[in-house]
DSSP file (Angstrom, degrees, kcal/mol; ACC not computed):
  #  RESIDUE AA STRUCTURE BP1 BP2  ACC     N-H-->O    O-->H-N    N-H-->O    O-->H-N    TCO  KAPPA ALPHA  PHI   PSI    X-CA   Y-CA   Z-CA
    1    1 A M              0   0    0      0, 0.0     2,-0.2     0, 0.0    23,-0.0   0.000 360.0 360.0 360.0 125.1  107.6   72.9  113.8
    2    2 A G        -     0   0    0      1,-0.1    21,-0.2    18,-0.0     2,-0.2  -0.481 360.0-126.8 -79.1 145.8  105.9   73.9  117.0
    3    3 A R        -     0   0    0     -2,-0.2     2,-0.5    18,-0.1    19,-0.1  -0.539  24.8-111.6 -85.0 154.4  103.5   76.8  117.3
    4    4 A V        -     0   0    0     -2,-0.2     2,-0.3    17,-0.1    16,-0.1  -0.808  40.6-172.6 -87.1 123.1  104.1   79.6  119.8
    5    5 A L    >   -     0   0    0     -2,-0.5     3,-2.3     1,-0.1     4,-0.1  -0.855  36.0-118.8-119.0 153.5  101.3   79.5  122.5
    6    6 A E  G >  S+     0   0    0     -2,-0.3     3,-1.9     1,-0.3    -1,-0.1   0.865 112.1  64.4 -60.4 -32.0  100.5   81.9  125.3
    7    7 A E  G 3  S+     0   0    0      1,-0.3    -1,-0.3     3,-0.0    12,-0.0   0.589  86.2  73.2 -69.6  -4.0  101.1   79.1  127.8
    8    8 A D  G <  S+     0   0    0     -3,-2.3    11,-2.9     1,-0.1     2,-0.5   0.478  92.0  67.3 -79.5   0.3  104.7   79.1  126.7
    9    9 A F  E <   +A   18   0A   0     -3,-1.9     2,-0.4     9,-0.2     9,-0.2  -0.974  61.8 160.9-124.6 119.9  105.1   82.4  128.6
   10   10 A Q  E     -A   17   0A   0      7,-2.2     7,-3.5    -2,-0.5     2,-0.7  -0.998  32.9-140.6-138.2 143.1  104.9   82.6  132.3
   11   11 A V  E     +A   16   0A   0     -2,-0.4     2,-0.5     5,-0.2     5,-0.2  -0.916  28.6 173.7-103.3 117.4  105.9   85.2  135.0
   12   12 A I  E >   -A   15   0A   0      3,-2.7     3,-1.6    -2,-0.7    -2,-0.1  -0.987  68.4 -18.8-126.6 120.1  107.3   83.3  138.0
   13   13 A D  T 3  S-     0   0    0     -2,-0.5    -1,-0.2     1,-0.3     3,-0.1   0.913 129.4 -48.7  49.8  52.6  108.9   85.3  140.9
   14   14 A H  T 3  S+     0   0    0      1,-0.2    32,-3.8    32,-0.1    33,-1.6   0.641 116.5 117.0  64.6  18.4  109.5   88.4  138.7
   15   15 A C  E <   -Ab  12  47A   0     -3,-1.6    -3,-2.7    30,-0.2     2,-0.8  -0.965  60.7-140.9-113.6 129.4  111.0   86.2  135.9
   16   16 A L  E     -Ab  11  48A   0     31,-3.0    33,-2.9    -2,-0.5     2,-0.5  -0.812  20.0-160.1 -88.4 112.1  109.5   85.9  132.4
   17   17 A M  E     -Ab  10  49A   0     -7,-3.5    -7,-2.2    -2,-0.8     2,-0.6  -0.797   6.8-170.1 -94.4 125.6  110.0   82.3  131.5
   18   18 A I  E     -Ab   9  50A   0     31,-3.5    33,-3.1    -2,-0.5     2,-0.8  -0.945  10.6-155.4-122.7 112.1  109.8   81.7  127.7
   19   19 A R  E     - b   0  51A   0    -11,-2.9    33,-0.1    -2,-0.6    31,-0.1  -0.787  21.8-143.0 -86.5 116.0  109.6   78.2  126.5
   20   20 A L        -     0   0    0     31,-2.3    34,-0.4    -2,-0.8     4,-0.1  -0.405  13.1-115.2 -76.2 150.3  110.9   78.3  123.0
   21   21 A P        -     0   0    0      0, 0.0    36,-0.2     0, 0.0     3,-0.1  -0.200  34.9 -94.5 -77.6 176.7  109.5   76.2  120.2
   22   22 A A  S    S+     0   0    0      1,-0.2    34,-2.9    33,-0.2    35,-2.0   0.918 116.0  35.1 -56.1 -45.4  111.4   73.4  118.3
   23   23 A E  E     -e   57   0B   0    -21,-0.2     2,-0.8    32,-0.2    -1,-0.2  -0.957  69.1-165.6-118.7 117.5  112.3   75.8  115.5
   24   24 A V  E     +e   58   0B   0     33,-2.9    35,-2.1    -2,-0.5    38,-0.5  -0.877  38.7 130.3-102.4 102.2  113.0   79.4  116.3
   25   25 A D  S >> S-     0   0    0     -2,-0.8     4,-2.4    33,-0.2     3,-1.0  -0.735  75.0 -73.4-139.0-172.1  113.0   81.2  112.9
   26   26 A H  H 3> S+     0   0    0      1,-0.3     4,-0.6    -2,-0.2    -2,-0.0   0.726 125.4  61.4 -64.5 -18.8  111.4   84.3  111.4
   27   27 A H  H 34 S+     0   0    0      1,-0.2     4,-0.3     2,-0.1    -1,-0.3   0.832 115.4  33.4 -71.4 -33.0  108.0   82.6  111.2
   28   28 A Q  H <> S+     0   0    0     -3,-1.0     4,-2.2     2,-0.1     3,-0.4   0.748 101.5  80.4 -89.7 -29.0  108.0   82.3  115.1
   29   29 A A  H  X S+     0   0    0     -4,-2.4     4,-2.8     1,-0.2     5,-0.3   0.858  89.8  48.3 -57.0 -48.4  109.9   85.5  116.0
   30   30 A A  H  X S+     0   0    0     -4,-0.6     4,-2.1     1,-0.2    -1,-0.2   0.879 114.2  47.5 -61.7 -41.0  107.2   88.1  115.7
   31   31 A C  H  > S+     0   0    0     -3,-0.4     4,-2.6    -4,-0.3     5,-0.2   0.922 112.8  47.9 -65.8 -46.9  104.8   86.1  117.8
   32   32 A I  H  X S+     0   0    0     -4,-2.2     4,-2.8     1,-0.2     5,-0.2   0.953 114.0  47.5 -57.8 -54.4  107.5   85.4  120.5
   33   33 A C  H  X S+     0   0    0     -4,-2.8     4,-2.8     2,-0.2     5,-0.3   0.886 111.1  51.7 -58.0 -42.2  108.5   89.1  120.6
   34   34 A E  H  X S+     0   0    0     -4,-2.1     4,-1.9    -5,-0.3    -2,-0.2   0.963 114.0  40.9 -63.3 -51.9  104.8   90.2  120.8
   35   35 A Y  H  X S+     0   0    0     -4,-2.6     4,-2.1     1,-0.2     5,-0.2   0.955 118.0  48.3 -63.4 -45.8  103.9   87.9  123.7
   36   36 A A  H  X S+     0   0    0     -4,-2.8     4,-2.6    -5,-0.2    -2,-0.2   0.926 112.1  47.4 -61.4 -44.8  107.2   88.6  125.6
   37   37 A D  H  X S+     0   0    0     -4,-2.8     4,-1.9    -5,-0.2    -1,-0.2   0.852 108.3  56.3 -65.7 -32.2  107.0   92.4  125.2
   38   38 A R  H  X S+     0   0    0     -4,-1.9     4,-1.8    -5,-0.3     5,-0.2   0.953 113.3  41.4 -62.1 -49.4  103.3   92.4  126.4
   39   39 A L  H  X S+     0   0    0     -4,-2.1     4,-2.8     1,-0.2    -2,-0.2   0.867 109.6  57.1 -70.2 -36.0  104.4   90.6  129.6
   40   40 A L  H  < S+     0   0    0     -4,-2.6     5,-0.5     1,-0.2    -1,-0.2   0.907 116.7  36.4 -60.3 -40.5  107.5   92.7  130.1
   41   41 A Y  H  < S+     0   0    0     -4,-1.9    -1,-0.2    -5,-0.2    -2,-0.2   0.752 123.0  41.3 -83.4 -27.5  105.4   95.9  130.1
   42   42 A R  H  < S+     0   0    0     -4,-1.8     2,-0.2    -5,-0.2    -3,-0.2   0.775 111.3  52.8 -95.5 -29.4  102.3   94.5  131.9
   43   43 A E  S  < S-     0   0    0     -4,-2.8     2,-1.3    -5,-0.2   -27,-0.0  -0.567  92.0-102.5-105.0 173.0  103.9   92.4  134.7
   44   44 A D        +     0   0    0     -2,-0.2     2,-0.5   -29,-0.1    -3,-0.1  -0.688  57.1 171.3 -90.1  78.8  106.6   93.2  137.3
   45   45 A V        +     0   0    0     -2,-1.3   -30,-0.2    -5,-0.5     3,-0.1  -0.827  22.7 169.0-101.4 129.2  109.4   91.4  135.4
   46   46 A C        +     0   0    0    -32,-3.8    33,-0.5    -2,-0.5     2,-0.3   0.705  68.2  14.6-103.0 -29.9  113.1   91.6  136.5
   47   47 A N  E     -b   15   0A   0    -33,-1.6   -31,-3.0    31,-0.2     2,-0.4  -0.951  64.0-133.8-144.3 159.3  114.7   88.9  134.4
   48   48 A V  E     -bc  16  80A   0     31,-2.4    33,-2.7    -2,-0.3     2,-0.5  -0.969  13.4-164.2-118.7 135.8  114.0   86.8  131.3
   49   49 A V  E     -bc  17  81A   0    -33,-2.9   -31,-3.5    -2,-0.4     2,-0.6  -0.970   5.3-157.4-118.5 119.1  114.7   83.1  131.1
   50   50 A F  E     -bc  18  82A   0     31,-2.9    33,-2.5    -2,-0.5     2,-0.7  -0.876   8.0-153.0 -97.7 124.6  114.7   81.4  127.7
   51   51 A D  E     +bc  19  83A   0    -33,-3.1   -31,-2.3    -2,-0.6     3,-0.3  -0.873  15.8 178.5-104.2 113.0  114.0   77.7  127.9
   52   52 A F    >   +     0   0    0     31,-2.7     3,-1.4    -2,-0.7    34,-0.2   0.203  42.0 120.6 -95.6  13.0  115.6   75.8  125.0
   53   53 A E  T 3  S+     0   0    0      1,-0.3    -1,-0.2    30,-0.2    31,-0.1   0.861  85.7  28.5 -50.0 -45.0  114.5   72.3  126.1
   54   54 A N  T 3  S+     0   0    0    -34,-0.4     2,-0.4    -3,-0.3    -1,-0.3   0.407  95.5 112.6 -98.4   5.7  112.5   71.6  122.9
   55   55 A T    <   +     0   0    0     -3,-1.4    31,-0.2     1,-0.1   -33,-0.2  -0.636  23.6 158.3 -86.3 124.2  114.6   73.8  120.5
   56   56 A T        +     0   0    0    -34,-2.9     2,-0.3    -2,-0.4   -33,-0.2   0.489  68.4  37.9-119.1  -7.5  116.6   72.0  117.9
   57   57 A F  E     +e   23   0B   0    -35,-2.0   -33,-2.9   -36,-0.2     2,-0.3  -0.996  55.3 168.4-144.1 139.4  117.0   74.9  115.3
   58   58 A M  E     -e   24   0B   0     -2,-0.3   -33,-0.2   -35,-0.2     2,-0.1  -0.956   8.4-174.9-147.8 129.1  117.5   78.7  115.7
   59   59 A D    >>  -     0   0    0    -35,-2.1     3,-1.4    -2,-0.3     4,-1.1  -0.378  53.5 -70.3-109.1-168.0  118.4   81.1  113.1
   60   60 A S  H 3> S+     0   0    0      1,-0.3     4,-2.4     2,-0.2     5,-0.2   0.751 127.9  66.9 -57.6 -25.2  119.3   84.8  113.3
   61   61 A S  H 3> S+     0   0    0      1,-0.2     4,-2.4     2,-0.2    -1,-0.3   0.907  99.5  51.9 -62.6 -40.4  115.7   85.6  114.1
   62   62 A G  H <> S+     0   0    0     -3,-1.4     4,-2.1   -38,-0.5    -1,-0.2   0.903 107.9  51.3 -61.4 -41.6  116.3   83.8  117.5
   63   63 A I  H  X S+     0   0    0     -4,-1.1     4,-2.5     1,-0.2    -1,-0.2   0.905 109.1  50.7 -63.9 -40.3  119.3   85.9  118.1
   64   64 A G  H  X S+     0   0    0     -4,-2.4     4,-2.6     2,-0.2     5,-0.2   0.894 106.4  55.2 -64.6 -36.8  117.3   89.0  117.4
   65   65 A I  H  X S+     0   0    0     -4,-2.4     4,-2.0     1,-0.2     5,-0.2   0.952 112.4  43.1 -59.6 -47.9  114.6   87.8  119.9
   66   66 A I  H  X S+     0   0    0     -4,-2.1     4,-2.0     1,-0.2    -2,-0.2   0.923 114.3  49.3 -66.3 -42.2  117.2   87.5  122.6
   67   67 A M  H  X S+     0   0    0     -4,-2.5     4,-2.3     1,-0.2    -2,-0.2   0.893 110.5  50.6 -64.4 -42.5  118.9   90.8  121.8
   68   68 A G  H  X S+     0   0    0     -4,-2.6     4,-1.9     2,-0.2    -1,-0.2   0.891 112.2  45.5 -61.7 -44.4  115.6   92.7  121.7
   69   69 A R  H  X S+     0   0    0     -4,-2.0     4,-2.8    -5,-0.2     5,-0.3   0.846 111.2  54.9 -71.0 -31.8  114.5   91.4  125.1
   70   70 A Y  H  X S+     0   0    0     -4,-2.0     4,-2.5    -5,-0.2    -2,-0.2   0.924 106.7  51.0 -65.0 -43.3  118.0   92.1  126.5
   71   71 A R  H  X S+     0   0    0     -4,-2.3     4,-0.8     1,-0.2    -2,-0.2   0.915 114.8  43.0 -61.0 -44.2  117.8   95.7  125.4
   72   72 A K  H  < S+     0   0    0     -4,-1.9     3,-0.3    -5,-0.2     4,-0.3   0.951 120.4  38.9 -72.4 -43.9  114.4   96.2  127.1
   73   73 A I  H ><>S+     0   0    0     -4,-2.8     5,-2.4     1,-0.2     3,-1.5   0.836 107.8  61.3 -80.4 -30.3  115.2   94.4  130.4
   74   74 A S  H ><5S+     0   0    0     -4,-2.5     3,-1.9    -5,-0.3    -1,-0.2   0.796  90.4  69.6 -69.4 -23.0  118.7   95.6  130.8
   75   75 A C  T 3<5S+     0   0    0     -4,-0.8    -1,-0.3    -3,-0.3    -2,-0.2   0.709 105.1  43.1 -58.9 -22.2  117.5   99.2  131.0
   76   76 A F  T < 5S-     0   0    0     -3,-1.5    -1,-0.3    -4,-0.3    -2,-0.2   0.130 127.6 -97.9-109.5  14.9  116.0   98.2  134.4
   77   77 A G  T < 5S+     0   0    0     -3,-1.9    -3,-0.2     1,-0.2    -2,-0.1   0.619  77.6 145.6  78.2   9.3  119.0   96.3  135.6
   78   78 A G      < -     0   0    0     -5,-2.4     2,-0.3    -6,-0.1   -31,-0.2  -0.288  35.8-140.9 -79.9 169.2  117.5   92.9  134.5
   79   79 A R        -     0   0    0    -33,-0.5   -31,-2.4    -2,-0.0     2,-0.4  -0.830   5.3-128.5-128.9 161.5  119.4   89.9  133.2
   80   80 A I  E     -cd  48 102A   0     21,-0.7    23,-2.2    -2,-0.3     2,-0.3  -0.946  26.6-178.8-113.6 135.4  118.9   87.2  130.5
   81   81 A Y  E     -cd  49 103A   0    -33,-2.7   -31,-2.9    -2,-0.4     2,-0.4  -0.899  12.6-155.0-127.9 158.0  119.3   83.6  131.2
   82   82 A A  E     -cd  50 104A   0     21,-2.1    23,-3.0    -2,-0.3     2,-0.3  -0.998  10.0-173.6-136.1 141.5  119.0   80.4  129.3
   83   83 A I  E     +cd  51 105A   0    -33,-2.5   -31,-2.7    -2,-0.4   -30,-0.2  -0.907  64.8  26.2-129.4 160.6  118.2   76.9  130.4
   84   84 A H  S    S+     0   0    0     21,-0.5     2,-0.6    -2,-0.3    -1,-0.2   0.891  76.8 174.5  57.9  42.7  118.2   73.5  128.8
   85   85 A V        -     0   0    0     20,-0.3    -1,-0.2    -3,-0.2     2,-0.1  -0.690  15.0-155.6 -83.7 120.8  120.9   74.6  126.3
   86   86 A N     >  -     0   0    0     -2,-0.6     4,-2.8   -34,-0.2     5,-0.2  -0.323  35.3 -92.8 -85.7-179.4  122.1   71.9  124.0
   87   87 A R  H  > S+     0   0    0      1,-0.2     4,-2.0     2,-0.2     5,-0.2   0.895 123.9  50.0 -64.7 -41.9  125.5   71.8  122.2
   88   88 A Q  H  > S+     0   0    0      2,-0.2     4,-2.1     1,-0.2    -1,-0.2   0.931 112.8  45.9 -65.5 -43.2  124.1   73.4  119.0
   89   89 A I  H  > S+     0   0    0      1,-0.2     4,-2.9     2,-0.2     5,-0.3   0.955 111.5  52.8 -62.1 -50.5  122.4   76.3  120.8
   90   90 A R  H  X S+     0   0    0     -4,-2.8     4,-1.8     1,-0.2    -1,-0.2   0.882 107.7  51.4 -52.0 -40.5  125.5   76.9  123.0
   91   91 A R  H  X S+     0   0    0     -4,-2.0     4,-3.0     2,-0.2     5,-0.3   0.903 109.7  48.9 -68.8 -40.8  127.5   77.1  119.8
   92   92 A I  H  X S+     0   0    0     -4,-2.1     4,-2.2     1,-0.2     6,-0.3   0.911 110.5  51.6 -66.2 -37.0  125.1   79.8  118.3
   93   93 A L  H  X>S+     0   0    0     -4,-2.9     6,-1.8     2,-0.2     5,-0.7   0.866 113.8  45.0 -64.2 -32.9  125.2   81.7  121.5
   94   94 A G  H ><5S+     0   0    0     -4,-1.8     3,-0.8    -5,-0.3    -2,-0.2   0.959 115.4  44.4 -72.1 -51.1  129.1   81.6  121.4
   95   95 A V  H 3<5S+     0   0    0     -4,-3.0    -2,-0.2     1,-0.2    -3,-0.2   0.879 114.3  50.2 -65.2 -38.4  129.5   82.5  117.6
   96   96 A S  H 3<5S-     0   0    0     -4,-2.2    -1,-0.2    -5,-0.3    -2,-0.2   0.620 110.7-118.7 -78.1 -12.3  126.9   85.3  117.8
   97   97 A G  T X<5S+     0   0    0     -3,-0.8     3,-1.4    -4,-0.6     4,-0.2   0.480  79.9 124.4  87.4   2.7  128.5   86.9  120.9
   98   98 A L  G >>< +     0   0    0     -5,-0.7     4,-2.3    -6,-0.3     3,-1.7   0.683  54.2  78.5 -67.4 -19.3  125.3   86.3  123.0
   99   99 A E  G 34 S+     0   0    0     -6,-1.8    -1,-0.3     1,-0.3     5,-0.1   0.699  85.8  62.3 -64.3 -17.1  127.3   84.4  125.6
  100  100 A K  G <4 S+     0   0    0     -3,-1.4    -1,-0.3    -7,-0.3    -2,-0.2   0.679 117.6  26.3 -83.4 -17.2  128.5   87.9  126.9
  101  101 A I  T <4 S+     0   0    0     -3,-1.7   -21,-0.7    -4,-0.2     2,-0.5   0.542 112.0  70.3-122.1 -10.4  124.9   88.8  127.8
  102  102 A V  E  <  -d   80   0A   0     -4,-2.3     2,-0.7    -9,-0.1   -21,-0.2  -0.936  66.7-150.7-111.1 124.3  123.1   85.4  128.4
  103  103 A E  E     -d   81   0A   0    -23,-2.2   -21,-2.1    -2,-0.5     2,-0.6  -0.855  14.2-142.7 -94.4 117.2  124.0   83.5  131.4
  104  104 A V  E     -d   82   0A   0     -2,-0.7     2,-0.5   -23,-0.2   -21,-0.2  -0.705  12.4-151.7 -82.7 118.3  123.5   79.7  130.8
  105  105 A L  E     -d   83   0A   0    -23,-3.0   -21,-0.5    -2,-0.6   -20,-0.3  -0.820   8.4-139.5 -92.0 127.2  122.2   77.9  133.8
  106  106 A E              0   0    0     -2,-0.5   -23,-0.0   -23,-0.1    -1,-0.0  -0.547 360.0 360.0 -79.9 143.8  123.1   74.3  134.2
  107  107 A A              0   0    0     -2,-0.2    -1,-0.1     0, 0.0   -24,-0.0   0.443 360.0 360.0 -80.3 360.0  120.5   71.8  135.4
């Protein structure tokens, strides 16, 4: 299970890029939210991009992470994107209804 590190969060061209760990669960959620929110408020961020390249597991805490950042960024007209989405994560996005607010970008 990967740890959440500050270098997993970068602001590039007004987009907050969040590289998610291998397992996104309640152990990781608080840390991810804390780092992300700090950058959302401190930097000039217009959109959030979640990178699922290393993610093999995500529970409801991961859904909460995405929903929380969506609530914060959508107030300012921002959008949520996902990259490197595998079949399992795509299924979670669909079943949870997140596919309506997260645009999956294909590589």
